[in-house]
C-alpha positions, -999 to 999 in steps of 0.1 A, spaced: -174 -443 -115 -187 -475 -123 -179 -471 -159 -145 -458 -156 -138 -491 -132 -149 -514 -160 -133 -492 -187 -97 -494 -166 -103 -531 -162 -115 -536 -197 -80 -517 -211 -56 -536 -182 -75 -567 -191 -65 -560 -235 -29 -550 -225 -17 -587 -220 -18 -606 -252 -25 -640 -235 -55 -626 -227 -61 -611 -263 -52 -646 -276 -80 -658 -252 -106 -637 -266 -99 -642 -299 -103 -681 -294 -136 -679 -277 -147 -658 -306 -152 -691 -323 -173 -700 -296 -174 -713 -260 -142 -730 -245 -140 -755 -217 -107 -741 -196 -89 -772 -199 -92 -768 -236 -79 -728 -234 -50 -743 -214 -35 -768 -234 -19 -751 -263 -8 -723 -237 32 -726 -221 17 -718 -189 -3 -741 -160 -41 -745 -158 -38 -721 -130 -23 -694 -148 -47 -696 -176 -76 -695 -150 -57 -662 -132 -59 -650 -167 -95 -658 -174 -105 -641 -135 -89 -610 -150 -112 -612 -183 -144 -620 -162 -133 -591 -135 -131 -564 -168 -169 -578 -179 -156 -597 -212 -162 -630 -203 -181 -652 -183 -180 -685 -169 -204 -710 -165 -202 -749 -144 -218 -776 -169 -216 -807 -155 -183 -811 -139 -165 -787 -161 -158 -752 -165 -171 -734 -198 -161 -698 -205 -179 -676 -236 -174 -640 -242 -199 -615 -234 -211 -601 -262 -217 -564 -245 -179 -568 -230 -163 -542 -247 -194 -518 -249 -180 -490 -226 -145 -488 -239 -160 -489 -277 -180 -458 -262 -150 -438 -250 -128 -448 -281 -160 -433 -301 -161 -400 -279 -124 -395 -283 -126 -401 -318 -153 -374 -322 -135 -349 -300 -104 -351 -323 -120 -359 -356 -137 -319 -346 -108 -305 -337 -87 -316 -369 -115 -303 -391 -116 -272 -372 -77 -270 -375 -77 -278 -415 -105 -251 -420 -82 -223 -402 -53 -236 -421 -76 -233 -453 -85 -195 -446 -50 -190 -436 -37 -203 -468 -66 -180 -487 -53 -146 -469 -81 -148 -443 
């Protein structure tokens, strides 16, 4: 059940282009929220809400360093989503292989 909630939150977080941009930017390293907000056409509070969604999904974490708030990627943040995608890919690969075999047999008159 907890994994389902994390999966739902991860995909909801990834559905927004601003949040994807934040994640891509954080691949370069930890950043202050003010630096992340600067190039975006929204308020600091709006960026902070987006970061909250990413944090709730387990994709980033916030830290207080001195008087500033920093954001960093969580290395294992996409693990649940990646596992789900792998399971689905494996399932459909097996099904596609079975269909291809059946069509081959049918084409050979079997």
